[in-house]
KEKE-3310 file (N, C-alpha, C; in steps of 0.2 Angstrom, whole numbers, plus 5000, padded with zeros to 4 digits):
npx = (4379:4380:4375:4380:4382:4391:4404:4403:4391:4381:4388:4388:4391:4399:4396:4406:4410:4399:4394:4403:4404:4390:4388:4401:4396:4387:4395:4404:4394:4389:4402:4404:4392:4394:4406:4401:4390:4399:4406:4394:4383:4393:4396:4405:4417:4415:4428:4435:4429:4430:4444:4445:4439:4445:4444:4438:4434:4424:4417:4413:4405:4394:4389:4385:4375:4366:4363:4358:4345:4338:4336:4345:4355:4361:4366:4377:4379:4396:4406:4412:4402:4395:4393:4381:4371:4355:4344:4345:4359:4354:4342:4344:4346:4354:4348:4340:4351:4358:4346:4343:4356:4358:4343:4334:4340:4348:4349:4360:4352:4354:4352:4347:4337:4335:4336:4333:4336:4332:4334:4337:4324:4318:4325:4326:4312:4316:4326:4319:4311:4320:4327:4317:4316:4328:4332:4322:4327:4340:4335:4329:4340:4349:4339:4342:4354:4359:4365:4370:4375:4387:4393:4396:4405:4416:4420:4436:4445:4443)
npy = (5571:5553:5538:5522:5506:5493:5478:5474:5479:5491:5507:5523:5540:5556:5573:5583:5596:5603:5601:5607:5621:5627:5626:5633:5646:5650:5649:5660:5671:5671:5675:5687:5694:5693:5699:5714:5714:5715:5727:5735:5746:5753:5754:5745:5743:5733:5730:5729:5719:5708:5706:5701:5690:5683:5682:5684:5703:5706:5691:5694:5703:5697:5690:5698:5705:5694:5695:5707:5706:5698:5705:5705:5716:5732:5742:5755:5769:5779:5791:5785:5775:5759:5742:5737:5728:5726:5725:5726:5714:5704:5699:5693:5678:5662:5654:5660:5667:5654:5651:5662:5660:5646:5641:5628:5613:5599:5583:5579:5573:5560:5557:5541:5535:5530:5517:5499:5494:5492:5500:5509:5515:5516:5524:5538:5544:5539:5547:5560:5559:5561:5574:5580:5579:5582:5596:5602:5599:5604:5618:5621:5621:5630:5641:5647:5651:5669:5682:5690:5681:5677:5685:5690:5680:5680:5693:5703:5705:5721)
npz = (5817:5815:5805:5805:5796:5801:5799:5812:5819:5823:5821:5829:5826:5835:5830:5837:5834:5833:5845:5852:5848:5852:5865:5870:5865:5873:5887:5882:5882:5895:5900:5897:5900:5915:5918:5912:5924:5933:5930:5935:5928:5921:5903:5892:5880:5865:5861:5875:5880:5871:5872:5885:5886:5877:5863:5845:5839:5831:5832:5843:5844:5838:5848:5856:5851:5848:5863:5863:5856:5863:5874:5887:5886:5883:5872:5868:5857:5850:5859:5874:5874:5874:5879:5892:5906:5903:5912:5932:5939:5946:5943:5933:5924:5922:5915:5906:5899:5893:5885:5875:5870:5865:5863:5867:5877:5868:5862:5849:5834:5824:5805:5799:5791:5781:5784:5790:5802:5819:5829:5823:5821:5831:5840:5837:5846:5859:5861:5859:5870:5881:5878:5882:5898:5899:5896:5906:5916:5916:5915:5926:5936:5930:5932:5946:5947:5947:5937:5945:5957:5951:5949:5962:5964:5956:5955:5952:5969:5978)
capx = (4378:4378:4374:4386:4382:4398:4404:4401:4384:4380:4391:4386:4399:4396:4399:4408:4411:4393:4392:4407:4400:4386:4393:4406:4390:4385:4401:4404:4389:4392:4408:4404:4388:4398:4409:4394:4387:4404:4405:4391:4380:4397:4396:4410:4419:4417:4436:4438:4426:4434:4450:4442:4436:4450:4440:4439:4428:4418:4412:4410:4402:4389:4385:4382:4369:4360:4361:4353:4339:4336:4335:4347:4359:4358:4371:4375:4385:4398:4411:4409:4398:4398:4387:4378:4367:4347:4342:4349:4361:4349:4336:4345:4346:4359:4343:4339:4358:4357:4339:4346:4361:4357:4337:4333:4344:4343:4354:4361:4349:4356:4346:4345:4329:4336:4339:4330:4338:4325:4339:4336:4317:4317:4330:4321:4305:4317:4328:4315:4309:4327:4327:4313:4318:4335:4329:4318:4331:4345:4331:4329:4347:4351:4337:4343:4359:4358:4371:4373:4379:4392:4397:4398:4409:4420:4423:4441:4447:4446)
capy = (5562:5549:5531:5518:5499:5490:5471:5470:5483:5497:5513:5530:5545:5562:5578:5585:5602:5606:5603:5614:5628:5630:5626:5640:5655:5651:5650:5666:5675:5671:5677:5694:5696:5693:5706:5720:5715:5717:5736:5739:5750:5758:5755:5743:5743:5728:5727:5726:5712:5702:5704:5699:5683:5681:5682:5690:5706:5703:5686:5694:5708:5694:5686:5702:5707:5689:5696:5712:5705:5696:5708:5706:5719:5739:5745:5764:5771:5785:5790:5783:5770:5752:5738:5735:5725:5730:5724:5723:5708:5699:5700:5689:5671:5659:5650:5668:5665:5650:5651:5667:5657:5639:5638:5623:5609:5596:5578:5580:5569:5559:5555:5535:5535:5522:5510:5492:5494:5493:5505:5518:5516:5518:5530:5546:5544:5539:5554:5568:5561:5561:5581:5586:5578:5584:5604:5604:5597:5609:5625:5622:5622:5638:5647:5647:5658:5674:5685:5694:5676:5675:5692:5690:5674:5680:5699:5702:5711:5729)
capz = (5821:5808:5807:5801:5799:5798:5800:5818:5822:5821:5825:5829:5824:5835:5827:5842:5834:5834:5850:5856:5845:5854:5871:5869:5866:5881:5891:5882:5883:5902:5904:5894:5904:5924:5915:5914:5928:5937:5930:5935:5924:5915:5898:5892:5874:5864:5861:5879:5879:5866:5877:5892:5884:5871:5857:5839:5843:5825:5834:5849:5843:5835:5853:5858:5845:5850:5871:5864:5855:5871:5880:5891:5887:5878:5867:5868:5854:5851:5864:5880:5873:5874:5881:5898:5907:5903:5921:5936:5938:5951:5939:5926:5926:5917:5911:5901:5893:5891:5879:5869:5865:5862:5863:5870:5877:5864:5860:5843:5831:5816:5799:5798:5788:5775:5788:5792:5809:5824:5832:5820:5819:5838:5843:5840:5851:5864:5862:5859:5877:5884:5877:5888:5903:5900:5896:5911:5923:5915:5915:5934:5937:5927:5935:5951:5947:5943:5936:5953:5962:5947:5950:5967:5965:5953:5955:5957:5975:5975)
cpx = (4376:4378:4377:4383:4388:4398:4403:4395:4388:4386:4389:4392:4394:4399:4401:4408:4405:4390:4396:4407:4397:4384:4396:4402:4390:4390:4403:4402:4387:4395:4406:4398:4391:4402:4406:4392:4393:4406:4400:4386:4385:4396:4402:4410:4417:4424:4438:4434:4429:4440:4450:4441:4442:4447:4441:4433:4423:4416:4411:4405:4393:4385:4382:4374:4365:4357:4355:4346:4336:4335:4336:4353:4356:4366:4371:4381:4388:4403:4407:4403:4400:4393:4387:4373:4358:4343:4347:4351:4357:4343:4338:4349:4353:4355:4342:4344:4358:4351:4342:4353:4360:4349:4336:4339:4341:4350:4354:4358:4355:4351:4349:4339:4330:4337:4335:4331:4332:4328:4335:4329:4315:4320:4326:4316:4311:4321:4323:4312:4314:4327:4322:4313:4324:4334:4326:4323:4338:4341:4332:4335:4349:4345:4338:4348:4358:4366:4376:4379:4385:4398:4400:4406:4416:4424:4431:4440:4447:4451)
cpy = (5557:5543:5527:5511:5498:5482:5468:5473:5488:5503:5521:5535:5551:5568:5584:5593:5606:5608:5607:5620:5631:5631:5632:5647:5656:5654:5659:5672:5676:5675:5685:5696:5695:5699:5713:5720:5717:5725:5738:5746:5754:5754:5751:5741:5736:5725:5726:5720:5708:5701:5701:5691:5680:5680:5686:5695:5705:5697:5689:5698:5706:5691:5691:5705:5700:5692:5702:5711:5700:5699:5709:5711:5725:5739:5753:5763:5775:5784:5788:5779:5761:5747:5737:5731:5728:5729:5725:5714:5702:5698:5694:5683:5667:5654:5655:5668:5660:5647:5654:5664:5649:5636:5634:5616:5602:5591:5578:5572:5567:5555:5545:5532:5530:5517:5506:5492:5498:5500:5511:5521:5517:5523:5537:5548:5544:5546:5560:5565:5562:5570:5583:5582:5582:5594:5606:5603:5604:5616:5623:5623:5629:5643:5649:5651:5663:5677:5687:5690:5676:5681:5693:5685:5677:5688:5698:5708:5717:5732)
cpz = (5815:5808:5803:5802:5797:5800:5808:5822:5819:5826:5825:5831:5828:5835:5831:5840:5834:5841:5854:5856:5852:5863:5872:5868:5871:5886:5889:5884:5892:5906:5903:5899:5913:5923:5916:5919:5936:5939:5931:5934:5919:5908:5897:5884:5871:5862:5869:5882:5877:5870:5882:5889:5882:5867:5850:5841:5838:5828:5841:5849:5839:5842:5856:5856:5848:5859:5870:5860:5861:5875:5888:5893:5882:5878:5866:5862:5855:5858:5871:5880:5874:5877:5889:5900:5905:5906:5925:5937:5943:5947:5932:5927:5921:5913:5904:5897:5889:5883:5874:5867:5862:5862:5869:5872:5872:5862:5852:5838:5827:5810:5798:5795:5783:5777:5790:5798:5814:5829:5831:5820:5828:5841:5846:5845:5857:5866:5862:5867:5882:5884:5883:5893:5904:5901:5904:5918:5921:5915:5923:5936:5936:5931:5943:5951:5943:5941:5942:5957:5956:5950:5956:5970:5963:5950:5958:5963:5973:5980)
residu = (UNK:UNK:UNK:UNK:UNK:UNK:UNK:UNK:UNK:UNK:UNK:UNK:UNK:UNK:UNK:UNK:UNK:UNK:UNK:UNK:UNK:UNK:UNK:UNK:UNK:UNK:UNK:UNK:UNK:UNK:UNK:UNK:UNK:UNK:UNK:UNK:UNK:UNK:UNK:UNK:UNK:UNK:UNK:UNK:UNK:UNK:UNK:UNK:UNK:UNK:UNK:UNK:UNK:UNK:UNK:UNK:UNK:UNK:UNK:UNK:UNK:UNK:UNK:UNK:UNK:UNK:UNK:UNK:UNK:UNK:UNK:UNK:UNK:UNK:UNK:UNK:UNK:UNK:UNK:UNK:UNK:UNK:UNK:UNK:UNK:UNK:UNK:UNK:UNK:UNK:UNK:UNK:UNK:UNK:UNK:UNK:UNK:UNK:UNK:UNK:UNK:UNK:UNK:UNK:UNK:UNK:UNK:UNK:UNK:UNK:UNK:UNK:UNK:UNK:UNK:UNK:UNK:UNK:UNK:UNK:UNK:UNK:UNK:UNK:UNK:UNK:UNK:UNK:UNK:UNK:UNK:UNK:UNK:UNK:UNK:UNK:UNK:UNK:UNK:UNK:UNK:UNK:UNK:UNK:UNK:UNK:UNK:UNK:UNK:UNK:UNK:UNK:UNK:UNK:UNK:UNK:UNK:UNK)
# end
């Protein structure tokens, strides 16, 4: 986000690419983890997961690395290897997935430190308070949904 003064006032521009990138990581991680929950303990290769998500396997391996580092998945090497959930799907919430991929909910900030505008001086404090409330509300909602809930809703009929 950047701040610009124009003839008609102050304009704020949001860097939408940053917002889209972050949100996509959460969505992709949720997709992958739900697929692993549906496979119920059987390792799934990154190639199969990448095809399901419709993304590049190298990119997906980076997402899998974050999920492994967060303790949400385990990976097995070699023949018959792949990724699987580290805990039962009922014990993994979407809040854990969000924290692993996004951290805390945060409104994109901008730098207007050189501005004499009253909005530029006060807005960072206002946004910081909103960040705290937004993160608390998001956490409360995501904490209520487990991967088992998603797997039950999204599993293909057998």
